[in-house]
C-alpha positions, -999 to 999 in steps of 0.1 A, spaced: 343 -161 -10 309 -146 -17 308 -109 -23 275 -92 -12 263 -59 -27 268 -27 -9 241 -1 -4 255 24 -29 256 -1 -58 223 -16 -48 206 18 -49 222 25 -83 211 -8 -97 175 -4 -85 170 32 -96 186 28 -130 162 0 -138 134 26 -136 126 54 -160 158 74 -166 161 106 -146 162 139 -165 186 157 -141 215 146 -120 227 161 -87 259 145 -77 279 133 -106 312 123 -92 336 128 -121 347 157 -143 332 163 -177 342 135 -199 363 141 -230 354 124 -263 373 98 -283 379 123 -311 400 144 -287 426 116 -287 424 103 -322 450 126 -337 476 112 -313 466 75 -317 485 54 -343 459 37 -365 483 8 -369 484 2 -332 481 -35 -325 456 -44 -298 474 -76 -289 491 -76 -255 515 -104 -263 551 -92 -257 540 -63 -235 549 -60 -198 525 -77 -175 527 -47 -152 512 -24 -179 527 -1 -206 560 13 -193 552 47 -207 519 48 -188 535 36 -155 561 64 -159 532 89 -163 516 76 -131 548 82 -112 553 116 -128 518 129 -118 520 114 -83 554 129 -77 568 96 -66 605 86 -70 602 48 -69 612 22 -94 589 17 -124 583 -19 -112 565 -4 -82 535 4 -105 508 -21 -116 481 -9 -140 446 -22 -132 410 -19 -143 404 13 -124 412 21 -88 384 -2 -77 403 -32 -91 435 -21 -75 418 -19 -41 401 -53 -47 434 -70 -56 450 -56 -24 421 -67 -2 422 -102 -16 459 -106 -14 467 -89 19 437 -98 41 427 -133 54 398 -145 75 402 -134 111 424 -103 102 412 -68 110 410 -38 86 407 -3 99 388 22 78 370 56 80 333 63 83 319 76 61 342 61 35 343 41 3 321 11 10 342 -14 -10 363 -20 22 333 -33 41 321 -55 13 355 -71 9 361 -75 46 328 -94 50 335 -116 20 370 -125 32 359 -130 68 380 -102 81 367 -78 108 360 -42 97 368 -16 123 354 19 115 368 52 128 343 79 126 352 112 109 341 142 129 314 161 111 314 190 135 351 196 126 345 194 88 347 156 86 382 155 101 399 122 106 418 120 139 451 100 135 450 92 172 416 76 167 431 55 139 460 45 162 436 35 190 417 12 166 447 -9 158 451 -43 175 476 -71 170 452 -85 144 452 -54 122 467 -60 88 455 -29 69 443 6 72 422 17 42 415 54 36 405 78 8 422 111 2 403 132 -4 376 114 15 349 98 -5 322 111 0 329 143 21 358 158 1 378 163 32 416 162 27 440 144 51 467 171 56 503 162 52 511 162 89 483 137 96 495 116 67 530 115 81 515 104 115 496 76 98 527 66 79 547 64 111 518 43 126 521 19 97 558 16 101 556 11 139 530 -17 136 541 -32 102 506 -29 87 496 -19 52 483 17 47 463 18 15 451 53 4 428 56 -25 437 89 -42 413 87 -71 403 124 -68 439 137 -65 444 167 -87 412 185 -78 422 203 -46 404 235 -38 419 247 -5 456 239 -9 482 218 -27 478 181 -34 490 160 -4 519 137 -10 512 102 -22 513 77 7 534 52 -14 564 76 -10 560 81 27 565 46 40 574 11 27 540 0 39 522 27 19 501 18 -11 486 44 -34 457 36 -57 443 59 -83 429 62 -118 421 85 -147 383 82 -139 374 111 -117 396 142 -122 400 135 -159 365 122 -166 378 90 -182 358 65 -162 350 45 -193 386 36 -199 387 14 -168 423 23 -163 439 28 -129 469 17 -108 485 8 -76 519 20 -65 538 1 -38 575 -2 -29 571 -39 -21 578 -62 -51 560 -90 -34 527 -70 -31 529 -59 -68 536 -95 -79 508 -110 -58 483 -84 -72 495 -91 -108 490 -128 -103 455 -123 -90 447 -99 -118 458 -126 -143 429 -147 -130 404 -119 -132 406 -91 -158 438 -107 -171 467 -88 -186 461 -55 -203 436 -31 -218 459 -20 -246 436 8 -261 427 21 -226 463 22 -215 474 41 -246 447 67 -242 454 70 -205 491 76 -213 481 103 -237 458 119 -211 486 119 -185 512 136 -207 521 168 -189 507 194 -213 474 175 -218 471 167 -181 476 203 -171 450 215 -196 425 189 -185 429 196 -148 427 233 -154 394 229 -171 381 205 -145 391 229 -117 376 259 -134 343 241 -140 344 225 -105 349 258 -87 320 274 -105 297 245 -97 308 243 -61 300 280 -57 266 272 -71 261 244 -46 273 265 -18 247 292 -26 220 265 -30 227 249 4 229 283 21 195 292 8 178 259 18 169 260 55 168 222 57 203 217 43 238 223 56 272 211 46 310 214 48 322 224 14 346 198 0 383 206 2 389 185 -29 371 163 -54 337 168 -68 313 154 -42 302 163 -7 277 154 20 248 177 29 229 172 61 191 170 57 168 182 86 133 169 90 134 137 70 156 109 59 177 113 27 166 80 10 129 89 12 137 123 -4 159 107 -30 133 82 -40 106 109 -42 129 129 -64 131 101 -89 94 102 -95 74 127 -116 73 157 -116 109 158 -103 127 131 -123 160 139 -107 187 117 -93 208 122 -63 225 96 -40 211 93 -4 236 93 25 223 59 34 246 46 8 274 55 32 255 46 64 243 82 70 205 83 66 201 120 73 225 131 45 225 136 8 255 133 -15 256 163 -39 283 169 -64 298 193 -90 307 168 -117 293 158 -151 293 190 -171 262 204 -189 247 169 -195 239 166 -159 214 196 -161 224 204 -125 207 238 -124 174 223 -133 180 195 -109 186 219 -80 154 238 -89 135 205 -87 152 196 -54 140 229 -40 105 222 -52 106 188 -36 118 202 -3 90 227 -3 63 203 -15 72 176 9 82 197 40 51 186 59 56 149 52 86 139 74 87 104 61 82 115 25 
């Protein structure tokens, strides 16, 4: 199995090899805490050996995962992984074979396409409706299923638009999975940062074929821990993923799991999410005003999460993004071409003060003015 690079990662690799940008528009995670925030609660005598520990991950951490997802399933239904990306990877590798079909959304997290091509599975994309705020039609998902479909892979909220799948639509998708006996994997990595309503229920509790993946990376800003999870009611799926993980990242990230367990304790979690929501709302308001004042930009404000897609009129997004990287702008944003949408830009509300977002937006405005008569930029 040869894994090829997807456009998003390829762009990041290429541009980070250049002079580092001064400003960032579109950080996808909340402001990161510091190690010192956790030191008072860490035992200095903590052994970093994983011998004698559960291969599924620290039981206390797995219980925190169930608590914050609101799921009432056995503790053995949770496997701790190196982030949500590894959880997804393990599922793609163990549940898909050459010749199978996987249904996914467009735009969506590009990992599904990369893995489908590597495995030899056929990727079937269902377009989200931009005119209706990037809505995903469950009937369109149903129409894409064939006898060869083995998995439906979605993100909720959607990466990169921030559109939520409402509970009624989730239930329709769960019924679809039950009816056809196919796995329904929902990456919920941004769960906890909802702006327009309550957090939707986790799919792992809605059907025996539902699999929830998530992590502490986005809403809690703990991307560097590389600690995530999958939740599935099928012991066979959890065991197969655990066996594959043993041949990759191996057993446990002891320090990361202990810090993640601390981060998911109710009082600390509530405080962290409150801060992330407060900061996110302020920044989303700023982005709303910015887009409204730029005649060449429009967007549907995200319903959840910290990133969204803005439509760019008059030029392609990648040309603009590359121009922004150069002096005098020195500003990074991700072009929509990373998601197969060349006339869009991904903009985001994450990162905290270090992103210098206000300055970045000023520089983006300048670039839009300076380059308005150069449609190919």
